[in-house]
Biopython code that builds the backbone (N, CA, C, O; Angstrom):
import numpy as np
from Bio.PDB.StructureBuilder import StructureBuilder

atoms = [
    (1, "MET", "N", (63.115, -1.309, 5.724)),
    (1, "MET", "CA", (61.951, -0.575, 6.109)),
    (1, "MET", "C", (62.295, 0.266, 7.324)),
    (1, "MET", "O", (62.931, -0.204, 8.267)),
    (2, "ALA", "N", (61.858, 1.537, 7.284)),
    (2, "ALA", "CA", (62.189, 2.465, 8.356)),
    (2, "ALA", "C", (61.235, 2.275, 9.525)),
    (2, "ALA", "O", (60.062, 1.943, 9.351)),
    (3, "LEU", "N", (61.758, 2.491, 10.695)),
    (3, "LEU", "CA", (60.974, 2.371, 11.909)),
    (3, "LEU", "C", (60.322, 3.729, 12.200)),
    (3, "LEU", "O", (61.024, 4.721, 12.396)),
    (4, "THR", "N", (58.970, 3.779, 12.228)),
    (4, "THR", "CA", (58.265, 5.034, 12.476)),
    (4, "THR", "C", (57.310, 4.850, 13.647)),
    (4, "THR", "O", (56.665, 3.813, 13.799)),
    (5, "PHE", "N", (57.244, 5.899, 14.474)),
    (5, "PHE", "CA", (56.332, 5.866, 15.603)),
    (5, "PHE", "C", (54.977, 6.512, 15.271)),
    (5, "PHE", "O", (53.927, 6.111, 15.773)),
    (6, "PHE", "N", (55.051, 7.527, 14.405)),
    (6, "PHE", "CA", (53.826, 8.226, 14.007)),
    (6, "PHE", "C", (53.648, 8.108, 12.506)),
    (6, "PHE", "O", (54.557, 8.417, 11.736)),
    (7, "LYS", "N", (52.494, 7.666, 12.106)),
    (7, "LYS", "CA", (52.210, 7.577, 10.675)),
    (7, "LYS", "C", (51.369, 8.793, 10.275)),
    (7, "LYS", "O", (50.391, 9.142, 10.936)),
    (8, "THR", "N", (51.775, 9.411, 9.195)),
    (8, "THR", "CA", (51.009, 10.561, 8.710)),
    (8, "THR", "C", (49.990, 10.084, 7.679)),
    (8, "THR", "O", (50.247, 9.167, 6.899)),
    (9, "ASN", "N", (48.840, 10.727, 7.700)),
    (9, "ASN", "CA", (47.798, 10.378, 6.742)),
    (9, "ASN", "C", (48.122, 10.992, 5.387)),
    (9, "ASN", "O", (48.752, 12.045, 5.296)),
    (10, "LYS", "N", (47.682, 10.316, 4.351)),
    (10, "LYS", "CA", (47.851, 10.867, 3.010)),
    (10, "LYS", "C", (46.816, 11.962, 2.778)),
    (10, "LYS", "O", (45.756, 11.967, 3.404)),
    (11, "ASN", "N", (47.123, 12.873, 1.891)),
    (11, "ASN", "CA", (46.192, 13.934, 1.556)),
    (11, "ASN", "C", (44.972, 13.357, 0.849)),
    (11, "ASN", "O", (45.047, 12.361, 0.129)),
    (12, "LYS", "N", (43.843, 14.024, 1.085)),
    (12, "LYS", "CA", (42.628, 13.592, 0.397)),
    (12, "LYS", "C", (42.710, 14.041, -1.052)),
    (12, "LYS", "O", (43.175, 15.140, -1.351)),
    (13, "GLN", "N", (42.257, 13.188, -1.931)),
    (13, "GLN", "CA", (42.257, 13.516, -3.349)),
    (13, "GLN", "C", (40.818, 13.505, -3.854)),
    (13, "GLN", "O", (40.032, 12.607, -3.554)),
    (14, "PHE", "N", (40.505, 14.540, -4.633)),
    (14, "PHE", "CA", (39.163, 14.656, -5.193)),
    (14, "PHE", "C", (39.258, 14.553, -6.701)),
    (14, "PHE", "O", (40.235, 14.995, -7.305)),
    (15, "ASN", "N", (38.261, 13.980, -7.289)),
    (15, "ASN", "CA", (38.208, 13.846, -8.741)),
    (15, "ASN", "C", (37.238, 14.869, -9.309)),
    (15, "ASN", "O", (36.244, 14.502, -9.935)),
    (16, "TYR", "N", (37.517, 16.147, -9.096)),
    (16, "TYR", "CA", (36.655, 17.219, -9.562)),
    (16, "TYR", "C", (37.069, 17.635, -10.962)),
    (16, "TYR", "O", (38.225, 17.980, -11.208)),
    (17, "LYS", "N", (36.107, 17.598, -11.876)),
    (17, "LYS", "CA", (36.354, 18.038, -13.236)),
    (17, "LYS", "C", (35.419, 19.212, -13.509)),
    (17, "LYS", "O", (34.204, 19.021, -13.559)),
    (18, "PRO", "N", (35.948, 20.416, -13.685)),
    (18, "PRO", "CA", (35.070, 21.569, -13.913)),
    (18, "PRO", "C", (34.323, 21.435, -15.227)),
    (18, "PRO", "O", (34.839, 20.888, -16.202)),
    (19, "VAL", "N", (33.100, 21.945, -15.236)),
    (19, "VAL", "CA", (32.243, 21.855, -16.407)),
    (19, "VAL", "C", (32.036, 23.263, -16.951)),
    (19, "VAL", "O", (31.686, 24.177, -16.205)),
    (20, "TYR", "N", (32.252, 23.433, -18.246)),
    (20, "TYR", "CA", (32.025, 24.719, -18.896)),
    (20, "TYR", "C", (30.697, 24.657, -19.621)),
    (20, "TYR", "O", (30.454, 23.733, -20.397)),
    (21, "TRP", "N", (29.838, 25.631, -19.378)),
    (21, "TRP", "CA", (28.506, 25.655, -19.985)),
    (21, "TRP", "C", (28.370, 26.917, -20.800)),
    (21, "TRP", "O", (28.457, 28.024, -20.268)),
    (22, "ASP", "N", (28.158, 26.753, -22.084)),
    (22, "ASP", "CA", (27.990, 27.893, -22.985)),
    (22, "ASP", "C", (26.514, 27.994, -23.341)),
    (22, "ASP", "O", (26.004, 27.228, -24.158)),
    (23, "LYS", "N", (25.837, 28.951, -22.714)),
    (23, "LYS", "CA", (24.394, 29.092, -22.891)),
    (23, "LYS", "C", (24.051, 29.466, -24.333)),
    (23, "LYS", "O", (23.101, 28.928, -24.902)),
    (24, "ALA", "N", (24.814, 30.381, -24.925)),
    (24, "ALA", "CA", (24.530, 30.816, -26.291)),
    (24, "ALA", "C", (24.688, 29.649, -27.272)),
    (24, "ALA", "O", (23.884, 29.495, -28.192)),
    (25, "LYS", "N", (25.718, 28.838, -27.073)),
    (25, "LYS", "CA", (25.933, 27.700, -27.965)),
    (25, "LYS", "C", (24.803, 26.676, -27.819)),
    (25, "LYS", "O", (24.356, 26.089, -28.804)),
    (26, "GLU", "N", (24.350, 26.471, -26.584)),
    (26, "GLU", "CA", (23.269, 25.519, -26.366)),
    (26, "GLU", "C", (21.982, 25.988, -27.034)),
    (26, "GLU", "O", (21.275, 25.186, -27.645)),
    (27, "GLU", "N", (21.669, 27.289, -26.923)),
    (27, "GLU", "CA", (20.477, 27.816, -27.583)),
    (27, "GLU", "C", (20.598, 27.728, -29.098)),
    (27, "GLU", "O", (19.629, 27.396, -29.780)),
    (28, "ARG", "N", (21.784, 28.023, -29.628)),
    (28, "ARG", "CA", (22.009, 27.942, -31.076)),
    (28, "ARG", "C", (21.812, 26.514, -31.568)),
    (28, "ARG", "O", (21.163, 26.289, -32.590)),
    (29, "ASN", "N", (22.367, 25.557, -30.847)),
    (29, "ASN", "CA", (22.204, 24.152, -31.240)),
    (29, "ASN", "C", (20.740, 23.716, -31.168)),
    (29, "ASN", "O", (20.278, 22.933, -31.999)),
    (30, "LYS", "N", (20.018, 24.222, -30.177)),
    (30, "LYS", "CA", (18.601, 23.880, -30.066)),
    (30, "LYS", "C", (17.818, 24.447, -31.239)),
    (30, "LYS", "O", (16.941, 23.777, -31.783)),
    (31, "ARG", "N", (18.131, 25.693, -31.637)),
    (31, "ARG", "CA", (17.449, 26.297, -32.784)),
    (31, "ARG", "C", (17.764, 25.536, -34.058)),
    (31, "ARG", "O", (16.871, 25.282, -34.865)),
    (32, "LEU", "N", (19.026, 25.169, -34.247)),
    (32, "LEU", "CA", (19.407, 24.420, -35.449)),
    (32, "LEU", "C", (18.728, 23.053, -35.485)),
    (32, "LEU", "O", (18.288, 22.592, -36.539)),
    (33, "LYS", "N", (18.651, 22.423, -34.332)),
    (33, "LYS", "CA", (18.014, 21.108, -34.273)),
    (33, "LYS", "C", (16.542, 21.206, -34.655)),
    (33, "LYS", "O", (16.044, 20.378, -35.418)),
    (34, "THR", "N", (15.843, 22.208, -34.134)),
    (34, "THR", "CA", (14.434, 22.348, -34.465)),
    (34, "THR", "C", (14.240, 22.775, -35.912)),
    (34, "THR", "O", (13.216, 22.455, -36.516)),
    (35, "ALA", "N", (15.217, 23.499, -36.484)),
    (35, "ALA", "CA", (15.074, 23.945, -37.869)),
    (35, "ALA", "C", (15.278, 22.791, -38.849)),
    (35, "ALA", "O", (14.603, 22.728, -39.877)),
    (36, "PHE", "N", (16.197, 21.884, -38.545)),
    (36, "PHE", "CA", (16.542, 20.831, -39.493)),
    (36, "PHE", "C", (15.809, 19.510, -39.275)),
    (36, "PHE", "O", (15.814, 18.650, -40.155)),
    (37, "GLU", "N", (15.189, 19.343, -38.129)),
    (37, "GLU", "CA", (14.481, 18.082, -37.926)),
    (37, "GLU", "C", (13.160, 18.118, -38.686)),
    (37, "GLU", "O", (12.631, 19.185, -39.000)),
    (38, "GLU", "N", (12.662, 16.973, -38.962)),
    (38, "GLU", "CA", (11.392, 16.907, -39.659)),
    (38, "GLU", "C", (10.288, 17.387, -38.732)),
    (38, "GLU", "O", (10.329, 17.145, -37.526)),
    (39, "THR", "N", (9.323, 18.055, -39.288)),
    (39, "THR", "CA", (8.284, 18.674, -38.473)),
    (39, "THR", "C", (7.232, 17.646, -38.080)),
    (39, "THR", "O", (6.189, 17.531, -38.723)),
    (40, "ASP", "N", (7.515, 16.908, -37.027)),
    (40, "ASP", "CA", (6.525, 15.993, -36.502)),
    (40, "ASP", "C", (5.747, 16.656, -35.369)),
    (40, "ASP", "O", (4.754, 16.109, -34.889)),
    (41, "LYS", "N", (6.198, 17.835, -34.943)),
    (41, "LYS", "CA", (5.444, 18.589, -33.945)),
    (41, "LYS", "C", (4.358, 19.373, -34.650)),
    (41, "LYS", "O", (4.373, 19.545, -35.869)),
    (42, "GLU", "N", (3.442, 19.829, -33.874)),
    (42, "GLU", "CA", (2.436, 20.705, -34.435)),
    (42, "GLU", "C", (3.052, 22.080, -34.668)),
    (42, "GLU", "O", (4.031, 22.453, -34.022)),
    (43, "TYR", "N", (2.476, 22.812, -35.583)),
    (43, "TYR", "CA", (3.015, 24.129, -35.927)),
    (43, "TYR", "C", (2.948, 25.085, -34.740)),
    (43, "TYR", "O", (3.892, 25.841, -34.508)),
    (44, "SER", "N", (1.875, 25.067, -34.003)),
    (44, "SER", "CA", (1.728, 25.994, -32.877)),
    (44, "SER", "C", (2.755, 25.708, -31.786)),
    (44, "SER", "O", (3.248, 26.634, -31.141)),
    (45, "GLU", "N", (3.076, 24.454, -31.578)),
    (45, "GLU", "CA", (4.066, 24.093, -30.569)),
    (45, "GLU", "C", (5.448, 24.592, -30.979)),
    (45, "GLU", "O", (6.190, 25.114, -30.147)),
    (46, "ALA", "N", (5.795, 24.438, -32.236)),
    (46, "ALA", "CA", (7.078, 24.921, -32.723)),
    (46, "ALA", "C", (7.139, 26.444, -32.669)),
    (46, "ALA", "O", (8.179, 27.015, -32.340)),
    (47, "LEU", "N", (6.035, 27.096, -32.990)),
    (47, "LEU", "CA", (5.975, 28.549, -32.926)),
    (47, "LEU", "C", (6.155, 29.035, -31.500)),
    (47, "LEU", "O", (6.867, 30.011, -31.263)),
    (48, "ARG", "N", (5.527, 28.374, -30.558)),
    (48, "ARG", "CA", (5.656, 28.746, -29.151)),
    (48, "ARG", "C", (7.111, 28.611, -28.690)),
    (48, "ARG", "O", (7.610, 29.459, -27.951)),
    (49, "GLU", "N", (7.777, 27.563, -29.118)),
    (49, "GLU", "CA", (9.165, 27.350, -28.728)),
    (49, "GLU", "C", (10.077, 28.438, -29.309)),
    (49, "GLU", "O", (10.966, 28.939, -28.622)),
    (50, "ARG", "N", (9.851, 28.799, -30.575)),
    (50, "ARG", "CA", (10.655, 29.863, -31.194)),
    (50, "ARG", "C", (10.422, 31.199, -30.511)),
    (50, "ARG", "O", (11.363, 31.959, -30.281)),
    (51, "MET", "N", (9.162, 31.487, -30.185)),
    (51, "MET", "CA", (8.862, 32.743, -29.502)),
    (51, "MET", "C", (9.498, 32.782, -28.122)),
    (51, "MET", "O", (9.973, 33.831, -27.688)),
    (52, "ASP", "N", (9.512, 31.659, -27.433)),
    (52, "ASP", "CA", (10.126, 31.586, -26.113)),
    (52, "ASP", "C", (11.624, 31.863, -26.204)),
    (52, "ASP", "O", (12.174, 32.590, -25.378)),
    (53, "LEU", "N", (12.283, 31.284, -27.206)),
    (53, "LEU", "CA", (13.713, 31.520, -27.380)),
    (53, "LEU", "C", (13.997, 32.985, -27.692)),
    (53, "LEU", "O", (14.952, 33.554, -27.163)),
    (54, "ARG", "N", (13.184, 33.598, -28.541)),
    (54, "ARG", "CA", (13.383, 35.010, -28.872)),
    (54, "ARG", "C", (13.154, 35.894, -27.658)),
    (54, "ARG", "O", (13.882, 36.863, -27.443)),
    (55, "TRP", "N", (12.151, 35.563, -26.871)),
    (55, "TRP", "CA", (11.836, 36.373, -25.705)),
    (55, "TRP", "C", (12.987, 36.318, -24.700)),
    (55, "TRP", "O", (13.373, 37.341, -24.135)),
    (56, "LYS", "N", (13.523, 35.138, -24.485)),
    (56, "LYS", "CA", (14.646, 35.007, -23.559)),
    (56, "LYS", "C", (15.882, 35.716, -24.087)),
    (56, "LYS", "O", (16.665, 36.270, -23.315)),
    (57, "ARG", "N", (16.053, 35.699, -25.391)),
    (57, "ARG", "CA", (17.225, 36.309, -25.993)),
    (57, "ARG", "C", (17.146, 37.832, -25.920)),
    (57, "ARG", "O", (18.175, 38.489, -25.761)),
    (58, "ASN", "N", (15.958, 38.403, -26.031)),
    (58, "ASN", "CA", (15.806, 39.854, -26.046)),
    (58, "ASN", "C", (15.539, 40.452, -24.676)),
    (58, "ASN", "O", (15.488, 41.677, -24.563)),
    (59, "SER", "N", (15.371, 39.678, -23.659)),
    (59, "SER", "CA", (15.008, 40.208, -22.351)),
    (59, "SER", "C", (16.085, 41.078, -21.710)),
    (59, "SER", "O", (15.716, 42.035, -21.029)),
    (60, "PRO", "N", (17.383, 40.829, -21.869)),
    (60, "PRO", "CA", (18.365, 41.730, -21.267)),
    (60, "PRO", "C", (18.278, 43.147, -21.829)),
    (60, "PRO", "O", (18.560, 44.107, -21.113)),
    (61, "GLN", "N", (17.899, 43.292, -23.076)),
    (61, "GLN", "CA", (17.775, 44.622, -23.658)),
    (61, "GLN", "C", (16.629, 45.377, -23.009)),
    (61, "GLN", "O", (16.757, 46.564, -22.709)),
    (62, "ALA", "N", (15.532, 44.711, -22.793)),
    (62, "ALA", "CA", (14.386, 45.357, -22.155)),
    (62, "ALA", "C", (14.718, 45.713, -20.708)),
    (62, "ALA", "O", (14.308, 46.766, -20.218)),
    (63, "ALA", "N", (15.446, 44.857, -20.035)),
    (63, "ALA", "CA", (15.838, 45.136, -18.656)),
    (63, "ALA", "C", (16.764, 46.349, -18.595)),
    (63, "ALA", "O", (16.647, 47.172, -17.687)),
    (64, "GLN", "N", (17.678, 46.464, -19.549)),
    (64, "GLN", "CA", (18.586, 47.605, -19.589)),
    (64, "GLN", "C", (17.812, 48.892, -19.854)),
    (64, "GLN", "O", (18.117, 49.929, -19.264)),
    (65, "LYS", "N", (16.829, 48.838, -20.723)),
    (65, "LYS", "CA", (16.014, 50.015, -21.025)),
    (65, "LYS", "C", (15.239, 50.457, -19.780)),
    (65, "LYS", "O", (15.175, 51.649, -19.480)),
    (66, "ASN", "N", (14.659, 49.511, -19.064)),
    (66, "ASN", "CA", (13.937, 49.833, -17.838)),
    (66, "ASN", "C", (14.861, 50.428, -16.785)),
    (66, "ASN", "O", (14.474, 51.354, -16.072)),
    (67, "ALA", "N", (16.071, 49.906, -16.681)),
    (67, "ALA", "CA", (17.031, 50.436, -15.710)),
    (67, "ALA", "C", (17.413, 51.869, -16.072)),
    (67, "ALA", "O", (17.529, 52.715, -15.186)),
    (68, "ASN", "N", (17.609, 52.152, -17.352)),
    (68, "ASN", "CA", (17.948, 53.509, -17.776)),
    (68, "ASN", "C", (16.816, 54.478, -17.479)),
    (68, "ASN", "O", (17.065, 55.598, -17.034)),
    (69, "LEU", "N", (15.572, 54.066, -17.719)),
    (69, "LEU", "CA", (14.431, 54.919, -17.411)),
    (69, "LEU", "C", (14.312, 55.167, -15.910)),
    (69, "LEU", "O", (13.967, 56.273, -15.494)),
    (70, "ARG", "N", (14.585, 54.180, -15.114)),
    (70, "ARG", "CA", (14.527, 54.319, -13.664)),
    (70, "ARG", "C", (15.570, 55.317, -13.178)),
    (70, "ARG", "O", (15.270, 56.156, -12.330)),
    (71, "VAL", "N", (16.792, 55.237, -13.704)),
    (71, "VAL", "CA", (17.847, 56.176, -13.323)),
    (71, "VAL", "C", (17.458, 57.593, -13.737)),
    (71, "VAL", "O", (17.670, 58.536, -12.975)),
    (72, "LEU", "N", (16.904, 57.752, -14.909)),
    (72, "LEU", "CA", (16.467, 59.058, -15.385)),
    (72, "LEU", "C", (15.378, 59.633, -14.478)),
    (72, "LEU", "O", (15.407, 60.822, -14.160)),
    (73, "ALA", "N", (14.434, 58.818, -14.065)),
    (73, "ALA", "CA", (13.363, 59.272, -13.176)),
    (73, "ALA", "C", (13.929, 59.686, -11.818)),
    (73, "ALA", "O", (13.507, 60.697, -11.257)),
    (74, "ILE", "N", (14.863, 58.931, -11.292)),
    (74, "ILE", "CA", (15.470, 59.274, -9.999)),
    (74, "ILE", "C", (16.229, 60.591, -10.103)),
    (74, "ILE", "O", (16.127, 61.438, -9.216)),
    (75, "LEU", "N", (16.987, 60.766, -11.177)),
    (75, "LEU", "CA", (17.708, 62.022, -11.357)),
    (75, "LEU", "C", (16.756, 63.201, -11.496)),
    (75, "LEU", "O", (17.045, 64.289, -10.997)),
    (76, "LEU", "N", (15.638, 63.002, -12.158)),
    (76, "LEU", "CA", (14.637, 64.051, -12.303)),
    (76, "LEU", "C", (14.055, 64.436, -10.945)),
    (76, "LEU", "O", (13.909, 65.624, -10.654)),
    (77, "VAL", "N", (13.725, 63.468, -10.123)),
    (77, "VAL", "CA", (13.186, 63.735, -8.789)),
    (77, "VAL", "C", (14.226, 64.458, -7.931)),
    (77, "VAL", "O", (13.882, 65.407, -7.226)),
    (78, "ILE", "N", (15.464, 64.038, -7.977)),
    (78, "ILE", "CA", (16.528, 64.699, -7.214)),
    (78, "ILE", "C", (16.720, 66.132, -7.699)),
    (78, "ILE", "O", (16.909, 67.043, -6.893)),
    (79, "GLY", "N", (16.674, 66.330, -9.006)),
    (79, "GLY", "CA", (16.817, 67.679, -9.558)),
    (79, "GLY", "C", (15.706, 68.594, -9.099)),
    (79, "GLY", "O", (15.975, 69.738, -8.730)),
    (80, "ILE", "N", (14.471, 68.136, -9.108)),
    (80, "ILE", "CA", (13.337, 68.931, -8.631)),
    (80, "ILE", "C", (13.483, 69.221, -7.137)),
    (80, "ILE", "O", (13.179, 70.324, -6.683)),
    (81, "PHE", "N", (13.940, 68.245, -6.387)),
    (81, "PHE", "CA", (14.155, 68.417, -4.948)),
    (81, "PHE", "C", (15.181, 69.521, -4.680)),
    (81, "PHE", "O", (14.941, 70.403, -3.856)),
    (82, "PHE", "N", (16.309, 69.474, -5.363)),
    (82, "PHE", "CA", (17.336, 70.501, -5.170)),
    (82, "PHE", "C", (16.870, 71.868, -5.680)),
    (82, "PHE", "O", (17.258, 72.895, -5.123)),
    (83, "TYR", "N", (16.067, 71.894, -6.702)),
    (83, "TYR", "CA", (15.540, 73.162, -7.208)),
    (83, "TYR", "C", (14.696, 73.852, -6.132)),
    (83, "TYR", "O", (14.831, 75.055, -5.907)),
    (84, "TYR", "N", (13.823, 73.081, -5.469)),
    (84, "TYR", "CA", (12.973, 73.665, -4.433)),
    (84, "TYR", "C", (13.774, 74.066, -3.194)),
    (84, "TYR", "O", (13.428, 75.044, -2.531)),
    (85, "ILE", "N", (14.823, 73.336, -2.874)),
    (85, "ILE", "CA", (15.616, 73.651, -1.684)),
    (85, "ILE", "C", (16.462, 74.918, -1.917)),
    (85, "ILE", "O", (16.434, 75.831, -1.093)),
    (86, "PHE", "N", (17.198, 74.980, -3.012)),
    (86, "PHE", "CA", (18.175, 76.055, -3.203)),
    (86, "PHE", "C", (17.646, 77.260, -3.971)),
    (86, "PHE", "O", (18.143, 78.365, -3.755)),
    (87, "LEU", "N", (16.675, 77.109, -4.846)),
    (87, "LEU", "CA", (16.234, 78.214, -5.666)),
    (87, "LEU", "C", (14.855, 78.746, -5.295)),
    (87, "LEU", "O", (14.475, 79.824, -5.754)),
    (88, "ALA", "N", (14.116, 78.039, -4.500)),
    (88, "ALA", "CA", (12.783, 78.519, -4.139)),
    (88, "ALA", "C", (12.761, 79.232, -2.816)),
    (88, "ALA", "O", (11.706, 79.692, -2.380)),
]
sb = StructureBuilder()
sb.init_structure("model")
sb.init_model(0)
sb.init_chain("A")
sb.init_seg("    ")
for serial, (resi, resn, name, xyz) in enumerate(atoms, 1):
    if name == "N":
        sb.init_residue(resn, " ", resi, " ")
    sb.init_atom(name, np.array(xyz, "f"), 0.0, 1.0, " ", f" {name:<3s}", serial, name[0])
structure = sb.get_structure()
């Protein structure tokens, strides 16, 4: 056994396991589960759940459309502003 005056501490070890979450796969599995399970829920409840899934799925498209309209409106205002400054 070696004679040591200073002992060094060991490195800390962590047991971190990264988790991968696939939102599209989770929604697909939820839709399949509701489609194949026996209908013990009420019809209106199942309809509400399907509509909620569709709304969440289509919302990025609506957001993109709103963003495009906003950019178009800003460009229109800037164009009118420059028209009055340089041509009027």
